[in-house]
C-alpha positions in Angstrom: -24.0 61.9 18.8 -24.2 59.5 21.7 -25.6 56.8 19.3 -22.7 57.3 16.9 -20.2 57.0 19.7 -21.7 53.6 20.7 -21.6 52.4 17.2 -17.9 53.4 16.9 -17.1 51.5 20.1 -18.9 48.4 18.7 -16.9 48.6 15.5 -13.6 48.9 17.5 -14.4 45.9 19.6 -15.0 43.8 16.5 -11.7 44.6 14.8 -9.3 41.6 15.0 -5.7 42.5 15.9 -3.1 41.8 13.1 -0.3 39.6 14.3 3.0 41.2 13.1 5.7 38.6 13.5 8.4 37.0 11.5 6.0 34.4 10.0 3.7 37.2 8.9 6.4 38.9 6.9 7.8 35.7 5.6 4.4 34.8 4.1 4.3 38.3 2.5 7.7 37.7 1.1 6.9 34.4 -0.5 3.7 35.8 -1.9 5.7 38.6 -3.5 8.2 36.0 -4.9 5.3 34.2 -6.6 4.5 37.4 -8.4 8.2 38.1 -9.2 8.1 41.2 -7.0 11.7 40.8 -5.7 11.8 44.3 -4.3 8.8 43.7 -2.1 10.0 40.2 -1.2 13.3 41.8 0.0 11.5 44.4 2.0 9.5 41.7 3.8 12.5 39.4 4.4 14.3 42.3 6.0 11.3 42.8 8.4 11.4 39.1 9.2 15.1 39.4 10.1 14.2 42.4 12.4 11.7 40.2 14.3 14.0 37.1 14.5 17.6 38.4 14.2 19.0 35.1 15.5 17.2 32.9 12.9 19.8 32.2 10.1 17.0 31.0 7.7 15.6 34.5 7.5 19.1 35.9 6.8 19.7 33.2 4.1 16.4 34.1 2.4 17.3 37.7 2.3 20.8 36.8 0.9 19.1 34.7 -1.8 16.8 37.5 -2.9 19.7 40.0 -3.1 21.5 37.5 -5.3 18.5 37.1 -7.5 18.3 40.8 -7.9 21.9 41.0 -8.9 23.2 42.7 -5.7 25.9 40.1 -5.2 28.0 42.2 -2.9 25.2 42.8 -0.5 24.2 39.1 -0.6 27.8 38.2 0.4 27.7 40.7 3.2 24.7 39.0 4.7 26.2 35.5 4.2 29.4 36.7 5.9 27.4 38.0 8.8 25.7 34.6 9.2 29.0 32.8 9.4 30.5 35.4 11.7 27.7 36.3 14.1 24.9 33.7 13.9 25.8 30.2 12.9 29.4 29.4 11.8 28.4 25.8 11.1 26.3 26.9 8.1 29.1 26.0 5.6 26.7 26.1 2.7 27.0 29.9 2.9 30.5 29.6 1.5 29.1 27.9 -1.6 26.5 30.7 -2.0 29.3 33.3 -1.6 31.4 31.5 -4.3 28.5 31.8 -6.7 28.1 35.5 -6.0 31.9 36.1 -6.4 31.8 34.2 -9.7 28.9 36.3 -10.9 31.0 39.4 -10.1 33.9 37.8 -12.0 36.0 37.9 -8.9 37.3 34.4 -9.6 40.1 34.4 -7.0 37.6 35.2 -4.2 35.2 32.6 -5.7 37.9 30.0 -5.6 38.8 30.8 -1.9 35.1 30.5 -0.9 34.6 27.3 -2.8 37.7 25.7 -1.3 36.5 26.6 2.2 33.2 25.0 1.4 34.6 21.8 0.1 37.2 21.4 2.9 34.7 22.2 5.7 31.3 21.0 4.6 30.6 17.5 5.9 27.2 16.8 4.2 28.1 17.5 0.6 24.8 19.2 -0.1 26.2 21.1 -3.2 29.1 18.8 -4.0 28.1 18.2 -7.7 27.6 21.9 -8.3 30.8 22.8 -6.5 32.7 20.4 -8.8 31.2 22.1 -11.8 32.1 25.5 -10.5 35.7 24.2 -9.9 35.9 23.4 -13.6 34.8 26.9 -14.5 37.3 28.5 -12.2 40.2 26.4 -13.5 39.2 27.6 -17.0 39.0 31.2 -15.9 42.2 31.2 -13.8 44.2 29.0 -16.2 45.4 26.7 -13.4 44.1 23.9 -11.2 42.2 24.7 -8.0 44.4 24.7 -4.9 42.3 22.1 -3.2 43.8 19.8 -0.5 40.8 17.6 0.4 37.0 17.3 0.0 35.6 16.6 3.4 32.3 15.3 2.1 34.1 12.9 -0.3 35.2 10.7 2.6 33.5 7.4 2.0 31.7 8.8 -1.1 32.3 5.8 -3.4 30.7 3.4 -0.8 28.0 6.0 -0.1 27.1 6.2 -3.8 26.7 2.4 -3.9 24.6 2.5 -0.8 22.3 5.1 -2.4 21.9 2.9 -5.5 21.0 0.0 -3.3 18.3 2.1 -1.5 16.9 3.3 -4.8 16.7 -0.3 -6.0 14.9 -1.3 -2.8 17.8 -3.5 -1.5 17.5 -2.0 1.9 19.2 -4.7 4.0 22.4 -4.5 1.8 22.2 -0.7 1.9 21.9 -0.6 5.7 24.9 -2.9 6.2 27.0 -0.8 3.9 25.9 2.5 5.5 26.5 1.2 9.0 30.1 0.5 8.0 30.5 4.0 6.5 29.1 5.8 9.5 31.3 3.7 11.8 34.4 4.8 9.8 33.3 8.4 9.1 31.2 9.5 12.1 30.8 13.0 10.6 29.4 11.8 7.2 25.9 13.2 7.7 24.6 12.3 4.3 25.4 8.6 5.1 23.6 8.9 8.5 20.6 10.4 6.8 20.4 7.5 4.3 21.0 5.0 7.1 18.0 6.4 8.9 16.0 6.0 5.8 17.2 2.4 5.4 16.2 1.6 8.9 12.8 3.3 8.3 12.1 1.3 5.1 12.9 -1.9 7.0 10.5 -1.1 9.7 13.2 -0.5 12.3 11.6 2.7 13.5 13.5 3.2 16.9 16.8 2.8 15.0 15.7 5.3 12.3 14.7 7.9 14.9 17.9 7.5 16.9 20.0 7.9 13.7 18.2 11.0 12.5 18.7 12.6 16.0 22.4 11.9 15.6 22.4 13.9 12.4 20.6 16.8 13.9 22.9 16.8 17.0 25.8 17.5 14.6 23.9 19.9 12.3 20.6 21.3 13.6 19.8 22.9 10.3 20.3 19.9 8.1 17.3 20.1 5.7 17.4 16.4 4.7 17.6 15.5 8.4 14.7 17.8 9.3 12.5 16.5 6.5 13.3 12.9 7.5 12.5 13.6 11.1 9.2 15.1 10.2 8.2 11.9 8.4 9.4 9.8 11.3 7.5 11.9 13.8 4.3 11.6 11.7 4.7 7.8 11.8 5.3 7.9 15.5 2.2 10.1 16.1 4.2 12.7 18.0 1.8 15.6 17.2 3.4 18.2 19.4 7.0 17.8 18.1 5.7 17.5 14.5 3.8 20.7 14.7 6.9 22.6 15.9 8.9 21.1 13.1 6.2 21.7 10.6 6.2 25.5 11.4 10.0 25.6 10.8 9.7 23.8 7.4 7.0 26.2 6.3 9.3 29.1 6.3 12.2 27.4 4.5 12.9 28.6 1.0 15.6 26.3 -0.5 18.0 27.6 -3.1 19.1 24.3 -4.5 16.7 22.1 -6.6 17.6 18.9 -4.6 16.6 20.6 -1.4 13.5 22.1 -3.0 12.4 18.7 -4.2 13.1 17.1 -0.8 11.1 19.8 1.0 8.2 19.6 -1.6 7.8 15.9 -1.3 8.1 16.0 2.5 5.4 18.7 2.8 3.2 16.6 0.6 3.7 13.5 2.9 2.9 15.7 5.9 -0.4 16.8 4.3 0.9 20.4 3.7 -0.4 20.2 0.1 -0.5 24.0 -0.5 3.2 24.3 0.4 4.0 21.2 -1.6 2.2 22.7 -4.6 4.1 26.0 -4.4 7.4 24.2 -4.2 6.6 21.8 -7.1 5.5 24.8 -9.2 8.8 26.5 -8.6 10.6 23.3 -9.8 8.5 23.1 -12.9 9.9 26.5 -13.9 13.4 25.2 -13.7 14.4 24.1 -17.3 16.9 21.5 -15.9 14.3 19.4 -14.2 10.9 20.3 -15.8 11.2 17.3 -18.2 11.2 14.8 -15.3 7.9 12.7 -15.4 7.9 12.1 -11.6 7.9 15.9 -11.1 4.7 16.3 -13.2 3.0 13.5 -11.2 4.0 15.0 -7.8 2.8 18.5 -9.0 -0.4 17.0 -10.3 -1.1 15.2 -7.0 -0.4 18.4 -5.0 -2.7 20.4 -7.4 -5.4 17.8 -7.0 -5.1 17.6 -3.2 -5.5 21.4 -3.0 -8.6 21.4 -5.2 -7.0 22.5 -8.4 -8.5 19.7 -10.4 -8.1 21.3 -13.9 -4.5 22.0 -13.2 -4.0 18.4 -12.0 -5.5 17.1 -15.2 -3.3 19.3 -17.4 -0.2 18.1 -15.5 -1.2 14.4 -15.9 -1.8 14.9 -19.6 1.7 16.4 -19.9 3.0 13.4 -18.0 1.2 11.1 -20.5 3.4 12.7 -23.2 6.6 12.3 -21.2 5.9 8.7 -20.0 3.2 7.2 -22.2 4.0 3.5 -21.3 3.7 3.8 -17.5 -0.1 3.9 -17.4 0.1 6.1 -14.4 -1.3 9.2 -16.0 -4.2 7.3 -17.6 -5.0 5.6 -14.3 -5.3 8.9 -12.4 -7.1 10.7 -15.2 -9.7 8.0 -15.3 -9.9 8.0 -11.5 -10.6 11.8 -11.5 -13.4 11.2 -14.0 -14.9 8.8 -11.5 -14.4 11.2 -8.6 -16.1 14.0 -10.5 -19.0 11.7 -11.4 -19.6 10.8 -7.8 -18.7 14.1 -6.3 -16.1 12.5 -3.9 -12.4 13.5 -3.9 -10.3 11.3 -1.6 -6.6 12.3 -1.2 -4.1 10.8 -3.6 -0.6 9.5 -2.7 2.5 11.3 -4.1 4.3 8.0 -5.0 5.1 7.6 -8.7 3.5 4.2 -9.3 0.1 2.7 -9.5 -1.5 2.3 -6.1 -0.2 -0.7 -4.2 -3.6 -2.4 -4.1 -4.0 -2.1 -7.8 -0.8 -3.9 -8.5 -1.4 -6.8 -6.1 -5.1 -7.2 -6.8 -4.6 -10.4 -8.8 -1.6 -12.3 -7.4 -2.7 -15.5 -9.3 -1.3 -13.8 -12.4 2.2 -14.1 -11.0 2.7 -17.8 -10.5 6.2 -17.5 -11.9 7.1 -14.4 -9.9 6.2 -10.8 -9.7 6.8 -8.6 -12.8 10.0 -6.5 -12.6 8.2 -3.2 -12.2 6.7 -4.5 -9.0 9.5 -6.7 -7.8 12.1 -4.0 -8.1 10.0 -1.0 -7.1 11.6 0.4 -3.9 8.3 1.7 -2.5 6.7 -1.7 -2.8 9.7 -3.5 -1.4 9.8 -1.1 1.6 6.1 -1.6 2.2 6.6 -5.3 2.3 9.5 -5.1 4.8 7.6 -2.5 6.9 4.5 -4.6 7.0 6.5 -7.7 8.0 7.6 -5.7 11.1 4.5 -3.7 11.9 1.4 -5.2 10.2 -1.3 -7.3 11.8 -1.3 -11.1 11.7 -3.2 -11.3 8.4 -1.0 -8.6 6.7 2.2 -10.4 7.8 0.9 -13.6 6.4 0.1 -12.0 3.1 3.6 -10.4 3.0 5.4 -13.7 3.8 3.5 -15.4 0.9 4.2 -12.6 -1.5 7.9 -12.4 -0.6 8.3 -15.8 -2.1 7.5 -14.2 -5.5 10.4 -11.7 -5.2 12.8 -14.5 -4.3 16.1 -12.7 -3.9 18.9 -12.6 -1.2 17.3 -9.5 0.4 14.1 -11.5 1.0 16.0 -14.4 2.5 17.7 -12.0 5.0 14.5 -10.4 5.9 12.8 -13.7 6.6 15.8 -15.0 8.6 15.7 -11.9 10.7 12.0 -12.4 11.2 12.6 -15.9 12.7 14.6 -14.3 15.5 12.0 -11.8 16.7 10.9 -13.2 20.1 7.3 -11.8 20.1 6.4 -13.0 16.6 3.7 -15.7 16.2 4.9 -19.3 15.9 2.6 -20.0 13.0 4.0 -17.0 11.0 7.5 -18.2 11.7 6.6 -21.7 10.4 5.3 -20.0 7.3 8.5 -18.1 6.9 10.5 -21.3 7.2 8.2 -22.8 4.5 9.0 -19.9 2.2 12.7 -20.2 2.9 12.5 -23.9 1.9 10.8 -22.9 -1.4 13.7 -20.4 -2.0 16.2 -23.2 -1.5 17.7 -22.1 1.8 19.4 -24.8 3.7 20.3 -24.9 7.4 21.1 -24.7 10.0 19.5 -21.3 10.7 18.6 -19.9 14.1 14.9 -19.4 15.1 13.5 -18.1 18.4 11.0 -20.6 19.8 9.8 -21.5 23.3 11.9 -18.8 25.0 15.2 -19.6 23.3 17.1 -19.9 20.1 17.3 -23.2 18.3 18.8 -24.3 15.0 16.7 -25.7 12.2 17.2 -26.7 8.6 14.5 -25.2 6.4 15.2 -27.7 3.6 14.2 -30.7 5.8 10.6 -31.8 6.1 9.5 -33.5 9.3 12.5 -32.6 11.4 11.2 -34.9 14.2 11.2 -37.9 12.0 14.4 -39.9 11.6 13.7 -40.5 7.9 11.6 -38.9 5.2 10.4 -41.4 2.6 9.6 -40.7 -1.1 6.1 -42.0 -0.8 5.3 -39.6 2.0 6.5 -36.7 -0.1 4.4 -38.1 -3.0 1.2 -37.6 -1.0 2.1 -33.9 -0.3 3.0 -33.3 -4.0 -0.2 -34.8 -5.2 -2.4 -32.8 -2.8 -0.6 -29.5 -3.7 -1.0 -30.3 -7.4 -4.7 -31.1 -7.2 -5.7 -28.0 -5.1 -4.8 -26.0 -8.2 -3.8 -22.9 -6.2 -0.1 -22.5 -6.4 -0.4 -18.9 -5.2 -2.0 -20.0 -1.9 1.1 -20.8 0.0 -0.7 -20.9 3.3 -2.9 -23.8 2.0 0.2 -25.7 0.9 1.9 -25.1 4.2 -1.0 -26.4 6.2 -1.3 -29.5 4.0 2.3 -30.3 4.7 2.0 -29.5 8.4 -1.0 -31.7 8.8 0.7 -34.6 7.0 3.9 -34.3 9.1 1.9 -34.2 12.3 0.0 -37.3 11.3 3.2 -39.2 10.4 5.1 -38.0 13.6 2.3 -39.1 15.9 2.2 -42.6 14.4 5.9 -43.2 13.8 7.2 -45.9 13.6 3.8 -47.6 13.1 2.9 -45.7 9.9 0.4 -47.5 7.6 1.3 -48.5 4.1 1.1 -45.8 1.4 -0.3 -48.0 -1.3 -3.2 -45.6 -2.0 -1.6 -42.2 -2.4 -4.8 -40.6 -3.8 -6.7 -41.5 -0.7 -4.2 -39.9 1.7 -3.9 -36.8 -0.5 -7.7 -36.5 -0.7 -7.8 -36.7 3.1 -5.3 -33.9 3.5 -7.1 -31.8 0.9 -10.5 -32.2 2.6 -9.3 -31.6 6.2 -7.2 -28.6 5.3 -10.1 -27.1 3.4 -12.2 -27.5 6.6 -9.4 -25.9 8.6 -9.7 -22.9 6.3 -13.5 -22.7 6.7 -14.1 -23.8 3.1 -17.4 -25.4 2.2 -16.6 -28.8 0.5 -18.0 -32.3 0.4 -16.5 -35.8 0.1 -18.1 -36.1 -3.3 -16.2 -33.0 -4.6 -13.0 -34.2 -3.1 -13.5 -37.7 -4.5 -14.1 -36.4 -8.0 -10.9 -34.3 -7.8 -8.7 -37.4 -7.0 -10.6 -40.0 -9.1 -11.7 -42.1 -6.1 -15.0 -42.9 -4.4 -16.6 -40.7 -1.7 -16.4 -43.5 0.7 -12.7 -43.9 0.1 -12.1 -40.2 0.7 -14.2 -40.4 3.9 -12.3 -43.4 5.2 -8.8 -41.8 4.8 -10.0 -38.5 6.2 -11.4 -40.2 9.3 -8.1 -42.0 9.8 -6.1 -38.7 9.7 -8.7 -37.0 11.9 -8.6 -39.8 14.5 -4.9 -39.2 14.9 -4.7 -35.3 14.6 -8.1 -34.3 16.0 -8.7 -31.8 13.2 -12.5 -31.7 13.5 -12.3 -31.1 17.2 -10.0 -28.1 16.7 -12.3 -26.6 14.1 -15.4 -27.3 16.1 -14.1 -25.1 18.9 -14.8 -22.0 16.8 -17.3 -23.0 14.1 -19.6 -26.0 13.4 -17.9 -28.7 11.2 -20.0 -29.0 8.1 -19.6 -31.8 5.5 
């Protein structure tokens, strides 16, 4: 008996206590929803409310389940209690109530709730759905709706245009427009949300964070704002704040498909792939959106990132039927075959395009500009603008060169803004000026150099020279033509810079330009050495149709003036 008692004590000490809190019951409720057990889900949501009576999210979840079960009256009672006792600012509750009244065929009450929603809601979360319901009520009541104003419509025309600009990747234009909207309509939260995204895409991270905090100061429960803040906090590396916000987002069960899509993609970005998968799976069951190719890709990525490889393959095969020309499904199906072959499964991005490195792997293919699917892709454009602000020196250099291939007003504005950043490298700014010249930009434009702002004209070569002669330009043109690398803008820039330096140092005693091939060969040879390229005078001479001794003579002359070899020798032996 004593032995049995000891065994029982050991068993009791090994039993782990079960944490019974709101999150526990919320997870039980979601699990029941996945099995279509609405009765159990309601029971668990009620328990969550008991544990956190002041949390309006739990109450909304309960109201949503009651509505799904057809108990519209009880659902409205919960929604009324939220507005009366918990959070009067949750104006979306009026929209939910209007839906419930319409389902009960109480159209007068539905109209009243819908009008209240449209006249008091600032964010316009359900504006499109509300307008559809208004049409229904007008039909049922045989009269127009008695609506005085739509609060969320203030500035909506401009806001729709700004959203289109964001979707097209024209972030600078979108930000300018959104800044004007927010200044005129300070309570227009959807515009503030999109302004924060515009700042974020441009790499203006402090501005993005400040703007999203302004949204949440006015509406602490704004789902778009919370999702955007989560992404910003992840970028900032604020782990403590992100973890708290992540916990909040885990218990949100959106009613509306736009919110569900936003939350699903946000959870995927945060690495919460299981939650993302569950949300995407709910969206796939919605007949209104389940034909969207991007949705199948996102769901496939979430399935893959949670280890559901067979599900991911099935979803990408379905995507192939919906969007056969994109090549995205074939790319990821082939990549999965490689992963399975090698037994390695790295995470996959949720973005609906081929990986960035795949598209920019062979820039020499795009001598005449980037193809439209890359040039106009908002994700790629945003990555360029972001890298221009936050990349390392090499990345910024690559971006500046690639922006020349996009060649639109947005690129010009981004490069002009880059010239005014005090801490940026002078060489990178010179490259930016070189690109602006290739885009046809004429001055004067401001540039921050040597502790102050000066004006320059990008269209002028050799600004320190009083004249620029055609034979001088002919030397540059020949060297650029013979290097045969039109895509290597840095090489072109350095050829021009070396030549201008040579002419400036000698002016006005500049030698005759009778032998253009010799001078061009000298620039080609010395610039190659500056770039640590292995090349001989014999190779250069063959390229320009001259003798090796002639190439050597002109190269020595340029080097005597500009000390190119000495500069290179400081870091690496100069090899002929």
